[in-house]
LUMKEDREN-986990 format. One record per residue (C-alpha): x, y, z; residue number from 1. Coordinates in steps of 0.2 Angstrom, whole numbers, plus 2048, in hexadecimal, padded with zeros to 3 digits. Each point is the difference from the previous one (the first is absolute). Layout:
N
+-----+-----+-----+-----+
:  px :  py :  pz :  nr :
+-----+-----+-----+-----+
:   X :   Y :   Z : NUM :
...
+-----+-----+-----+-----+
END
This chain:
423
+-----+-----+-----+-----+
:  px :  py :  pz :  nr :
+-----+-----+-----+-----+
: 90D : CF7 : 601 :   1 :
: 7FA : 7FD : 812 :   2 :
: 7FC : 812 : 800 :   3 :
: 7F5 : 7FE : 7EF :   4 :
: 7F8 : 7F1 : 80A :   5 :
: 7FC : 80A : 810 :   6 :
: 7F8 : 80D : 7F4 :   7 :
: 7F4 : 7F4 : 7F7 :   8 :
: 7FB : 7F9 : 812 :   9 :
: 7FB : 813 : 806 :  10 :
: 7F7 : 802 : 7EE :  11 :
: 7F4 : 7EF : 804 :  12 :
: 7FD : 806 : 811 :  13 :
: 80C : 7F5 : 809 :  14 :
: 7FC : 7F0 : 7F7 :  15 :
: 806 : 7F9 : 7EF :  16 :
: 7F5 : 7F1 : 7F9 :  17 :
: 802 : 7F7 : 7F1 :  18 :
: 7EE : 7FF : 7F6 :  19 :
: 7FC : 7ED : 7FF :  20 :
: 7FD : 7F6 : 7F0 :  21 :
: 7EB : 7FD : 7FB :  22 :
: 7FB : 7EF : 801 :  23 :
: 7F4 : 7F8 : 7F5 :  24 :
: 7F9 : 7EF : 803 :  25 :
: 7F7 : 7F5 : 7F2 :  26 :
: 7FB : 7EF : 805 :  27 :
: 803 : 7F2 : 7F6 :  28 :
: 7F5 : 7F4 : 7F9 :  29 :
: 802 : 7EC : 807 :  30 :
: 80A : 7FB : 7F0 :  31 :
: 80C : 80F : 805 :  32 :
: 7F9 : 80D : 7F2 :  33 :
: 7FE : 813 : 801 :  34 :
: 7F2 : 808 : 7F9 :  35 :
: 806 : 80E : 7F5 :  36 :
: 7F0 : 80B : 803 :  37 :
: 801 : 800 : 811 :  38 :
: 814 : 804 : 801 :  39 :
: 7F9 : 810 : 7F5 :  40 :
: 7F2 : 803 : 80E :  41 :
: 80B : 801 : 80F :  42 :
: 80F : 808 : 7F7 :  43 :
: 7F3 : 810 : 7FC :  44 :
: 7F9 : 800 : 811 :  45 :
: 80F : 801 : 809 :  46 :
: 806 : 80D : 7F4 :  47 :
: 7F1 : 80A : 801 :  48 :
: 7FD : 7FE : 7EE :  49 :
: 7EF : 7FE : 7F6 :  50 :
: 805 : 7F2 : 7F3 :  51 :
: 7F3 : 7F7 : 7F5 :  52 :
: 801 : 7EE : 807 :  53 :
: 800 : 7F2 : 7F4 :  54 :
: 7EF : 7F9 : 7FD :  55 :
: 805 : 7EE : 806 :  56 :
: 80D : 7F3 : 806 :  57 :
: 812 : 7FD : 7FA :  58 :
: 808 : 7F3 : 80A :  59 :
: 814 : 801 : 7FE :  60 :
: 80A : 7F1 : 808 :  61 :
: 80C : 804 : 80F :  62 :
: 806 : 7EE : 800 :  63 :
: 807 : 7F3 : 7F3 :  64 :
: 80B : 802 : 7F0 :  65 :
: 7F6 : 812 : 7FD :  66 :
: 801 : 807 : 811 :  67 :
: 810 : 80B : 7FA :  68 :
: 7F8 : 805 : 7F1 :  69 :
: 7F2 : 808 : 809 :  70 :
: 80C : 808 : 80E :  71 :
: 80B : 807 : 7F0 :  72 :
: 7F0 : 807 : 7F9 :  73 :
: 7F9 : 807 : 80F :  74 :
: 811 : 809 : 803 :  75 :
: 803 : 808 : 7F1 :  76 :
: 7EE : 806 : 7FD :  77 :
: 800 : 808 : 813 :  78 :
: 812 : 807 : 7FF :  79 :
: 80E : 7FF : 80C :  80 :
: 7F9 : 807 : 80F :  81 :
: 7F4 : 7F2 : 802 :  82 :
: 808 : 7F0 : 808 :  83 :
: 7F7 : 7F2 : 7FE :  84 :
: 7FF : 7F1 : 80F :  85 :
: 7F6 : 7EE : 7FD :  86 :
: 7F9 : 7FA : 811 :  87 :
: 7FA : 7F0 : 805 :  88 :
: 7ED : 806 : 7FA :  89 :
: 804 : 810 : 7FA :  90 :
: 807 : 80C : 7F5 :  91 :
: 809 : 811 : 80A :  92 :
: 804 : 811 : 7F5 :  93 :
: 80A : 80C : 80A :  94 :
: 7FE : 811 : 7F9 :  95 :
: 80F : 80E : 804 :  96 :
: 7F7 : 810 : 806 :  97 :
: 807 : 80A : 7F3 :  98 :
: 7F5 : 7F6 : 7F2 :  99 :
: 7F2 : 80D : 808 : 100 :
: 809 : 810 : 800 : 101 :
: 7FE : 80C : 7F5 : 102 :
: 80E : 7FD : 7F4 : 103 :
: 7FD : 7ED : 7FF : 104 :
: 7EC : 800 : 802 : 105 :
: 7FE : 802 : 7EC : 106 :
: 80B : 7F3 : 7FB : 107 :
: 7F7 : 7F2 : 80D : 108 :
: 7F1 : 805 : 7FB : 109 :
: 806 : 7FC : 7EE : 110 :
: 806 : 7F0 : 803 : 111 :
: 7EF : 7F9 : 80B : 112 :
: 7F6 : 806 : 7F1 : 113 :
: 80B : 7F6 : 7F4 : 114 :
: 7FF : 7F2 : 80B : 115 :
: 7EB : 802 : 801 : 116 :
: 800 : 802 : 7ED : 117 :
: 809 : 7EF : 7FB : 118 :
: 7F8 : 7F7 : 80E : 119 :
: 7EE : 806 : 7F7 : 120 :
: 808 : 7FA : 7F0 : 121 :
: 803 : 7F1 : 806 : 122 :
: 7F1 : 7FD : 808 : 123 :
: 7F6 : 804 : 7EF : 124 :
: 80E : 7F4 : 7F7 : 125 :
: 7F9 : 7F3 : 80D : 126 :
: 7EE : 802 : 7FD : 127 :
: 801 : 7F7 : 7F0 : 128 :
: 805 : 7F1 : 807 : 129 :
: 7F1 : 7F4 : 802 : 130 :
: 7F4 : 7F9 : 7F1 : 131 :
: 7FB : 80C : 7F1 : 132 :
: 7F3 : 7FD : 7F4 : 133 :
: 803 : 801 : 7ED : 134 :
: 7F3 : 807 : 7F5 : 135 :
: 7FE : 7EE : 7FA : 136 :
: 7FB : 7FC : 812 : 137 :
: 7EC : 7FA : 800 : 138 :
: 7FC : 7F9 : 813 : 139 :
: 7F4 : 7F1 : 7FF : 140 :
: 800 : 803 : 7EC : 141 :
: 7FF : 7EB : 7FB : 142 :
: 804 : 807 : 7EE : 143 :
: 811 : 808 : 807 : 144 :
: 808 : 7F5 : 80C : 145 :
: 80D : 809 : 80A : 146 :
: 813 : 7FC : 800 : 147 :
: 80B : 808 : 80D : 148 :
: 813 : 802 : 7FE : 149 :
: 80C : 802 : 80D : 150 :
: 813 : 805 : 7FF : 151 :
: 80F : 7FA : 807 : 152 :
: 810 : 806 : 80B : 153 :
: 806 : 813 : 7FB : 154 :
: 7F0 : 801 : 7F6 : 155 :
: 7F0 : 808 : 7FE : 156 :
: 7F1 : 7FC : 7F4 : 157 :
: 806 : 809 : 7F0 : 158 :
: 80B : 7F1 : 7FD : 159 :
: 7F2 : 7F8 : 7FA : 160 :
: 7FA : 80E : 7F4 : 161 :
: 806 : 7F3 : 7F0 : 162 :
: 7F3 : 7F4 : 805 : 163 :
: 7F1 : 809 : 806 : 164 :
: 7FB : 805 : 7ED : 165 :
: 800 : 7EE : 7F9 : 166 :
: 7F5 : 7FA : 810 : 167 :
: 7F4 : 80F : 7FE : 168 :
: 7FE : 7FB : 7EE : 169 :
: 7FC : 7F0 : 806 : 170 :
: 7F2 : 803 : 80A : 171 :
: 805 : 803 : 812 : 172 :
: 800 : 80E : 80C : 173 :
: 811 : 805 : 808 : 174 :
: 803 : 805 : 812 : 175 :
: 813 : 803 : 807 : 176 :
: 807 : 7FE : 80F : 177 :
: 80F : 80C : 807 : 178 :
: 809 : 7FE : 810 : 179 :
: 80F : 805 : 809 : 180 :
: 80C : 7F3 : 7F8 : 181 :
: 80E : 7FC : 80D : 182 :
: 7F7 : 7FF : 811 : 183 :
: 7FE : 7F1 : 80A : 184 :
: 7F5 : 7F5 : 7F7 : 185 :
: 7F6 : 7F8 : 80D : 186 :
: 7FA : 814 : 803 : 187 :
: 800 : 804 : 7EB : 188 :
: 7F5 : 7EF : 801 : 189 :
: 7F5 : 804 : 80C : 190 :
: 7FE : 811 : 7F7 : 191 :
: 7FC : 7F8 : 7F1 : 192 :
: 7F0 : 7F6 : 807 : 193 :
: 7F9 : 80E : 80A : 194 :
: 802 : 80B : 7F0 : 195 :
: 7F8 : 7F3 : 7F6 : 196 :
: 7F2 : 7FE : 80B : 197 :
: 7FC : 812 : 802 : 198 :
: 7FF : 804 : 7EC : 199 :
: 7F3 : 7F3 : 7FE : 200 :
: 7F6 : 806 : 80D : 201 :
: 802 : 810 : 7F8 : 202 :
: 7FC : 7FA : 7F0 : 203 :
: 7F3 : 7F5 : 807 : 204 :
: 809 : 7F2 : 7F5 : 205 :
: 7F8 : 7F0 : 802 : 206 :
: 809 : 7F6 : 7F1 : 207 :
: 810 : 7FB : 801 : 208 :
: 80E : 803 : 7F7 : 209 :
: 811 : 7F8 : 7F9 : 210 :
: 812 : 807 : 805 : 211 :
: 80E : 7FF : 7F6 : 212 :
: 80F : 807 : 80B : 213 :
: 813 : 802 : 7FB : 214 :
: 80D : 7F9 : 80B : 215 :
: 7FE : 806 : 812 : 216 :
: 7EE : 804 : 7FD : 217 :
: 7FC : 7EE : 7FD : 218 :
: 806 : 7FF : 813 : 219 :
: 7F5 : 80C : 807 : 220 :
: 7EF : 7F7 : 7F3 : 221 :
: 806 : 7F0 : 808 : 222 :
: 800 : 807 : 814 : 223 :
: 7EE : 805 : 7FD : 224 :
: 7FA : 7EF : 7F7 : 225 :
: 808 : 7F5 : 80B : 226 :
: 7FC : 809 : 811 : 227 :
: 7FE : 7F5 : 80E : 228 :
: 7F5 : 80D : 80A : 229 :
: 7F1 : 7FF : 7F5 : 230 :
: 802 : 812 : 7F8 : 231 :
: 800 : 7F9 : 7ED : 232 :
: 7EE : 803 : 7FA : 233 :
: 7FF : 7F4 : 7F2 : 234 :
: 802 : 80F : 7F5 : 235 :
: 810 : 7FA : 7F5 : 236 :
: 7FC : 7F2 : 7F5 : 237 :
: 80F : 801 : 7F4 : 238 :
: 814 : 804 : 804 : 239 :
: 80B : 803 : 7F4 : 240 :
: 813 : 801 : 806 : 241 :
: 80C : 807 : 7F7 : 242 :
: 812 : 7FC : 805 : 243 :
: 7FC : 7FD : 812 : 244 :
: 80D : 7FD : 80C : 245 :
: 7F4 : 7F2 : 809 : 246 :
: 813 : 7FA : 808 : 247 :
: 808 : 812 : 801 : 248 :
: 80B : 808 : 7F6 : 249 :
: 815 : 802 : 805 : 250 :
: 7FF : 80E : 7F5 : 251 :
: 7F4 : 80A : 80A : 252 :
: 80F : 808 : 80B : 253 :
: 808 : 809 : 7F0 : 254 :
: 7EF : 809 : 7FD : 255 :
: 805 : 806 : 813 : 256 :
: 812 : 807 : 7FC : 257 :
: 7F8 : 809 : 7F1 : 258 :
: 7F3 : 807 : 809 : 259 :
: 80D : 806 : 80E : 260 :
: 80C : 807 : 7F2 : 261 :
: 7F0 : 808 : 7FA : 262 :
: 7FB : 809 : 812 : 263 :
: 812 : 806 : 802 : 264 :
: 800 : 807 : 7EF : 265 :
: 7EF : 809 : 806 : 266 :
: 807 : 807 : 80F : 267 :
: 810 : 805 : 7F7 : 268 :
: 7F6 : 80B : 7F3 : 269 :
: 804 : 7F7 : 7F3 : 270 :
: 7EF : 7F9 : 7FB : 271 :
: 7F0 : 807 : 7FD : 272 :
: 7F7 : 7F3 : 80F : 273 :
: 7FD : 807 : 810 : 274 :
: 808 : 7F5 : 80B : 275 :
: 7F0 : 800 : 80B : 276 :
: 7F7 : 7F4 : 7F1 : 277 :
: 80D : 7F3 : 802 : 278 :
: 801 : 800 : 813 : 279 :
: 7ED : 7FF : 801 : 280 :
: 800 : 7F2 : 7F4 : 281 :
: 80B : 7F7 : 80B : 282 :
: 813 : 7FA : 7FC : 283 :
: 802 : 7EC : 7FE : 284 :
: 7F3 : 7F9 : 80B : 285 :
: 7F7 : 7F9 : 7F4 : 286 :
: 810 : 7F9 : 7F9 : 287 :
: 804 : 7F9 : 80F : 288 :
: 7F0 : 7F7 : 801 : 289 :
: 802 : 7F9 : 7ED : 290 :
: 810 : 7F8 : 805 : 291 :
: 800 : 7ED : 7FD : 292 :
: 7FB : 7F9 : 812 : 293 :
: 7FA : 810 : 808 : 294 :
: 7F2 : 7FF : 80D : 295 :
: 7F4 : 807 : 7F6 : 296 :
: 801 : 7F5 : 7F1 : 297 :
: 801 : 7F1 : 80C : 298 :
: 7F0 : 805 : 809 : 299 :
: 7F7 : 804 : 7EE : 300 :
: 806 : 7F1 : 7F9 : 301 :
: 7F9 : 7F6 : 80F : 302 :
: 7EE : 804 : 7FA : 303 :
: 7F8 : 7F5 : 7F5 : 304 :
: 7F9 : 805 : 7EF : 305 :
: 7EE : 806 : 800 : 306 :
: 7F4 : 7F5 : 7F8 : 307 :
: 7F5 : 807 : 7F3 : 308 :
: 80F : 80E : 7FA : 309 :
: 806 : 7FA : 7F1 : 310 :
: 814 : 804 : 800 : 311 :
: 80A : 803 : 7F0 : 312 :
: 815 : 803 : 802 : 313 :
: 80B : 80A : 7F2 : 314 :
: 811 : 7FF : 800 : 315 :
: 80D : 807 : 7F5 : 316 :
: 813 : 7F8 : 7FB : 317 :
: 808 : 80E : 7F9 : 318 :
: 80F : 802 : 80B : 319 :
: 811 : 80A : 7FF : 320 :
: 80C : 7F1 : 804 : 321 :
: 803 : 7F6 : 7F0 : 322 :
: 7FE : 7EB : 804 : 323 :
: 813 : 7FE : 7FB : 324 :
: 805 : 80E : 80D : 325 :
: 7F7 : 7F7 : 80D : 326 :
: 807 : 7F0 : 7FB : 327 :
: 812 : 809 : 802 : 328 :
: 7FC : 808 : 810 : 329 :
: 7F8 : 7EE : 807 : 330 :
: 810 : 7F7 : 7FB : 331 :
: 80B : 80C : 808 : 332 :
: 7FC : 801 : 811 : 333 :
: 812 : 7FD : 805 : 334 :
: 809 : 80C : 7F3 : 335 :
: 807 : 810 : 800 : 336 :
: 7F8 : 810 : 7F8 : 337 :
: 7F1 : 807 : 7FE : 338 :
: 7F7 : 7F1 : 7FB : 339 :
: 807 : 7F5 : 80E : 340 :
: 7FB : 80C : 80D : 341 :
: 7ED : 800 : 7F9 : 342 :
: 804 : 7ED : 7FF : 343 :
: 802 : 800 : 813 : 344 :
: 7F2 : 809 : 804 : 345 :
: 7F6 : 7F4 : 7F8 : 346 :
: 807 : 7F2 : 80A : 347 :
: 7FC : 80A : 80E : 348 :
: 7EE : 7FC : 7FE : 349 :
: 7F9 : 80C : 7F5 : 350 :
: 800 : 7FB : 7F2 : 351 :
: 7EE : 805 : 7FC : 352 :
: 805 : 813 : 800 : 353 :
: 807 : 7FA : 7F2 : 354 :
: 7F2 : 7F8 : 7F9 : 355 :
: 7F8 : 811 : 800 : 356 :
: 80B : 806 : 7F4 : 357 :
: 804 : 7F1 : 7F3 : 358 :
: 7F9 : 7FF : 7F1 : 359 :
: 7F3 : 7F1 : 7FF : 360 :
: 7FF : 800 : 813 : 361 :
: 7F9 : 811 : 803 : 362 :
: 7F8 : 811 : 7FB : 363 :
: 80F : 80B : 808 : 364 :
: 7F8 : 802 : 810 : 365 :
: 7F5 : 7F1 : 805 : 366 :
: 804 : 7EF : 7FC : 367 :
: 7F6 : 7F3 : 7F5 : 368 :
: 801 : 7F5 : 810 : 369 :
: 7FB : 80D : 80D : 370 :
: 7EF : 803 : 7F7 : 371 :
: 7FA : 7F0 : 802 : 372 :
: 7F3 : 7FD : 80F : 373 :
: 7F9 : 7EF : 807 : 374 :
: 7EF : 7FB : 7FB : 375 :
: 802 : 80B : 7EF : 376 :
: 803 : 7FB : 7EE : 377 :
: 814 : 802 : 7FB : 378 :
: 804 : 814 : 7F8 : 379 :
: 7FC : 802 : 7EF : 380 :
: 811 : 805 : 7FC : 381 :
: 803 : 80E : 7F2 : 382 :
: 80F : 806 : 7F8 : 383 :
: 801 : 811 : 80A : 384 :
: 808 : 809 : 80C : 385 :
: 7F7 : 809 : 811 : 386 :
: 7FD : 810 : 7F8 : 387 :
: 7FB : 7F8 : 7ED : 388 :
: 7F3 : 7F7 : 809 : 389 :
: 7F5 : 80E : 803 : 390 :
: 809 : 80A : 7F3 : 391 :
: 804 : 80E : 80E : 392 :
: 800 : 812 : 7F7 : 393 :
: 80F : 806 : 80A : 394 :
: 809 : 7F5 : 7F4 : 395 :
: 7F4 : 7FE : 7F2 : 396 :
: 7F9 : 810 : 7FA : 397 :
: 7F6 : 7F9 : 7F3 : 398 :
: 7F1 : 7F5 : 804 : 399 :
: 809 : 7F1 : 7F4 : 400 :
: 7F8 : 7EE : 804 : 401 :
: 7FF : 7FB : 812 : 402 :
: 805 : 7EF : 800 : 403 :
: 7F5 : 7FA : 80E : 404 :
: 7F1 : 806 : 7F9 : 405 :
: 7F9 : 7F3 : 7F6 : 406 :
: 801 : 7F2 : 80D : 407 :
: 7F9 : 80D : 80E : 408 :
: 7EF : 804 : 7F5 : 409 :
: 800 : 7EC : 7FC : 410 :
: 7FF : 7FD : 811 : 411 :
: 7F6 : 810 : 806 : 412 :
: 7F3 : 7F8 : 7F2 : 413 :
: 800 : 7EE : 806 : 414 :
: 7FD : 805 : 811 : 415 :
: 7F3 : 80C : 7FD : 416 :
: 7F5 : 7F2 : 7F8 : 417 :
: 7FF : 7F8 : 80F : 418 :
: 7FF : 80D : 80D : 419 :
: 7F0 : 802 : 808 : 420 :
: 7F6 : 811 : 7FD : 421 :
: 803 : 806 : 811 : 422 :
: 806 : 7FB : 813 : 423 :
+-----+-----+-----+-----+
END
């Protein structure tokens, strides 16, 4: 064995060195996110490859509950010969030298191209964020006033599919807003305000609009309307909030659990959804902000209602827990078994979370009491669950009657009659 080592040293000219790994360093944003387009660019340059760089930013989190999913996605895409290390301000990717030799170079190039392709696809998906005018939209036309529709958590504007036609038939032009639905709500709310102003400038719009918002989308609209920094431009006169979690929703965290499961399934290849889409739309940050007593809700609810804006609230009271079962739970807080266990949870101070799913008290996601807002008339309560209030096409493929439409059309008509011609 010793003789074999001497031969190797002799062949190498008297020295024997191990070729070091190639290090690729990519800086992180202030919120500890890495831009996937920059990762592709740096890897291609370090490898001497010509690869098409994604046409926009794709920021992925490297801190918080989503960090492990980001690392797993990158590790599985780049393969075992690329190791990741997250520093305080940068992502370090170490490439084994063998990746660049003749036997492995083609496979390595394919891995980088695959990452670039997926990032480019995600850039295209994210380009659909923002305000979009439907064919019925007529800027500055008093004969066809505009209604803006804003979706909620884990959703898209397609959730309003069954509401668009009745609104257009009644003479309204429609604009929809899509956004990454589970990112930090301070960030998303600020983006909504910017996108709103930019869209109206693009169309030279001067007339005020009405807004119909579902669930978490109601918070974005309120953030803009009740803004304390003067960004509100008196361009909303009617604000119709459907199942708004004004005081929060304890079940919002359940959405995070669902999203986490979807992310893991996507990483394991059991779903068609690319985990990039789930990571990019956020994982649990909005749900945290919708938890009762969150800093976001406390700040938002400390703002006064906006004079000149007419607020309307619709709530549903079809829950999944019968009143009788709820009574049994409340009565068995010291008992044994399932009901006793749930009862002890109630006794520990989270009874409101059962309100959200109790028939007559909540719509399965948001409690009627949580939709209330100081300075606004009590919510009009309809016998429907959270999705029936807008008849989301995910569960209701046929149009059917949308239970909220008569009230929405009545309020829009009444508010329109007293709206000024322009602002």
